[in-house]
N, C-alpha and C positions, 0 to 999 in steps of 0.2 A: 508688884513691880517685875517686869520682866528680866531675865539676866542679860548681861551685855551681849553674851555670845550667841543669843537668839535672833539678833538682828541682821539682817542683810543689807547690802549697799542700797538697794531700793528703798530702804525705810528712810534713808537721809536724803533722798531725792527731793528737792523741793519745787519741782515744776513737772508738768506732763511734756510729752514729746510735741503735742500741739502748742503749747505756749513756747516751747523752745524754738520751734521753726517759724511760729509767728514773729519771733524776736527778730529773724533775719528777714523777713518780709518787710517789717517796719524799717529796719536797718537800710535795707537796699532801697527802699522807696525814698528814704530821707537823702541819700546820698547820689542817687542816678542823676545824671550818667558819668559820675567820676569813676565808675568802675572800668570804662574804657580807657581813660588815663592811665589808671594804676596798672591795669593788665599790660597795655602797651609798653610801659616802663619796665615792668618785669620781664617782658619778652626781650626787651632791648638789653637789659642786663645780662640776661642768659646768652644773648647774642654776642655780646662783648666777651663773656667768659669763654665761649666757643671759639672765636676769632682770636683770642689772647691779645686784645688789644692792650697796648702799653699805655700806662698813665690813666686807664679807665677804672682802675680799682678804688681809688680815692672817690671817685663820684659815684661809684657804685655803693659804696659803704655809706656815704652821706645819704643818698636817695633811701636806702633800705633803713637807716636810722630814723628819717622823717616819718616813713610808712609805719614803722614799729611804734612811734609815738602816737600817730594818728590813730592805729587800731586799738592800743592801749587804753587810749582816752575815750574814742568815741563808741568803740563797741564794748570793752570790758568794762571801763569804769561807769560809762553814762547809760549802758543798756543792760548788758549781762548782770551787772551787779544788782539790778532792781528785781530780779528774779532769784538771784543765788548770791547771798552775803558773803560766802568765801571767797568770791571773785575780787572783793575789795582788797583782799591780802595778795592775790595773783597779780593784778593789774601793774603794780609797781616794777614786777619783773620785766614787763615789757619796757618799762623806761630805763631798766638796767641794762637790757639788750641794746637799746638806742645808744645808751652811752658808750658801750663798748665798740659798737659800729663806729661812733664818732671818733673814739680814741684810734680805732684801725685806721680811719681815713686820715688822721693827723700822722699817723706813724707809716704812711705810705700806701695806706689803703690795701686792698685784696689784689695780690699779685696774681693774675691769671696766666701761669706759665706752666700747668701741669697737663699732661697727656697720657697719664697712666690709667689703670683700672678704676681707681678711686676718683678721678676727674670725670671718667665716663659715667660711673655710676651716679655721680652729683649732678650732672646734666639730666639723667634721666629722674632722678628724685625731682629736681627742680621743674621738669615738664608735668610731673604729677601735680604740682601746686599750681602751676600756671595753666595748664589745658585740661587735665582731667577734672579738678574740683568743680569748675563750672558747669560741668556736664554730668554731675552726680545727681541732680534731679531728675534727669532722663533716665538715669539707670536704676533709681530706687523709687521711681513713681511719685515724684513730689512736683508740686508746681514749680515754674523756673523762677517765680519770684523768691523762691528760698536758696536760691544760687549762692554758693560761697565764692567770692573772688579775691585773688592776690590783693593786698593792700587795702582790703575793705574788710575781709573776714579773718579772724586769727589763724585757723588751721592752713589754708593755703599759703598765708604769709610765711608760717613757721615752716612749712614743708619746703617752699622755695627758697626761703633763705638757707636752710641746711643743704640744699642741693648746690647752691651758687658757692657757700663756704667751702664745700668739699672739693670745688674745683681751683681753689686758691691755696697759695704756699704761705708758709710762716706760722709761727706759734700763735701769733695773735689771732689767726684765723680759728685756731682751736678754741680759744676761748668765747667764741660766738656759738659753739655748739650745744652746751648744756641747757640753756633756757628754752630754745625752740623744741629741744627734744622733751624736756620736761612737760611742757605745755602739750604736745602730741601725745604723751602718754595720759595725760589728764583728761585730754578731750577724747581719746578712746575709750578710757574707762568710763567716762559720764555716758557717751552713746551707747556701750555696751550695757550699762545699767538701766537705760531706757528701753533697751530691747531693739535698737536700731541697728540694721544690717549693715549700716555704713561704718560701723565702728571699727572694722578692719582695715579701712583706708588710712587713718592716721597711724594705726598700729604698725601696719606694714610699712608705711613710708618711713616711720621712726626706725625700724628694723634694719631696712635697707640703707638708711644713712649710718647706723652703727656699723653695719658690715664694711661699707666703704672706708668708713673711719678707721676700723680695725685693719684693713688692708693696707691703707696709707701709713699708718703707724707701724705695722710689720715691716713694710718696705723701708722705712726710715731707719730701722734699728741697725741694720749692717753698715749703713752710711755713717751713723753717729758712732758705732764701734771702730770704724776704719778711721774716723778723724780723732778719737781719743788715742788710739794706737800710735798714729803719727805724733801726737803731742808728747807721748811718753819718750819716744825716741829722741 
């Protein structure tokens, strides 16, 4: 029996790249042309965040919640779990993210009132999920039928959600970050294990979101200290 340290990540991979991308082909064929609606919805949410539309945050959070439930059920639970048993334990996290988004909607939604560096980086991250991801087959030499679209596939849904959340204010918004961030790390690791060059896309998107979050938290510290100093007086 081989020692455990002799194993590599590839030894635990239960599917080939061909099977992985075929999964997207079948998923896209099943739900087309719903892609057009989900993509238009994502672009509309990003536009609302850019325009800082008042009262739009609750609607945006509810729509995102519905899409997270749909992706978690239709893609992870109903399709991805068929080739990767571990996804059975991951899919409920998408339901939890949807619940957190619903709570955010009930508590006033995502307040799109930021114009700082973090908000601008958030819009850039959202653009990656909404615009770049559907074009990745062209960049990496795959058929268009394997395209990943916001609201249909998990990666662009997680990326765009992270970006939109970065444009919003409030502590509730920060609770929406960990799950999509963790998914992107898992997805990037999986793609890297398969030897796919695309693995850097979710990893870079996650890194950009972390940097934007760090800038946001760093800028908020002086304000928190100032408020605490006033209360002491």
